[in-house]
N, C-alpha and C positions, 0 to 999 in steps of 0.2 A: 504493500501499499504506499503508494507516494508521501510524504513529509511535506509540511506546509513550516518556511522557515520566513525572516522578514528580516529586510536589509535595512541598517539604518548608518546617516552617516556620508552614503554614496556620495563623493565628489561632485560635483557638477557637471565638470568635463568628461568624465566616466558616463554620468548618465546619458548627458547628450548623443557620446558615441554607441551607448547601447540601442538609444531611443531610434538614435538615423539607420542604422544597423537592422532594427527591427524594422522600419521602417519601409526599407528596400530591400529586406526578404519577405514582406506580407505576412511578418508573423506579430505577435504582442509582445510586450515588453516581457513581460513573466516567459513566455516559449523563448525568447531569444536569450534571456541570462541563463536559462535550462541547456539550450545546445552551445553555448560557450563553455559554459561548467564540463558538461560532457565533453566537449575538444579538449578542454584543458585537462581534466583528469581521469578522463575513458580514454587516452588515444588507440583509435582504431590499430588492431596486431596485421602486419601484414606479411606475407609469406614470402620465402624468397623469391619462389616463381614470378611475383607480384613486383619485387622488386628488380626484379631481372627484366619484365615485358620494360619497366617504367625507363630502366636504364638504355635498354634498347630504341623507346620513342625519341630519346631524349639524343642519342647518338645517331639515329636517323634523320634529325633536322641541321645535324652538322655539315659543316663543308666537306665534300666527298673528295680533296685535293689533298687533306690533312699535311703532318710533316715528315720528312725521310727522319732516319734512326740518327745521322750524323747529325743533322740540324737539331735534335732535340739534346744529345750529347754535348753539343756546342755552350746551348743556351743554359744546359744546368750549370757548365763549370763556366760560363762568365762571371767575373767578378770574383772568384777564387783566386786564393795564390798560387 
């Protein structure tokens, strides 16, 4: 069963950001607070395959030319004695 809490002393700028976010997401202020708390306190667990899919998606958007191994080694050594 859900529990009810009351928040006191919320800074005006935090309240304003919550209100703007709730309006933008078409949620009540209460629902927006719950979503924010869940996102912060109950982060979504992702599997290795989900991480890999995200990495591949990012990699697919990178330029195809890339760097040559020699260039990478040279850049790593720049500025070192």
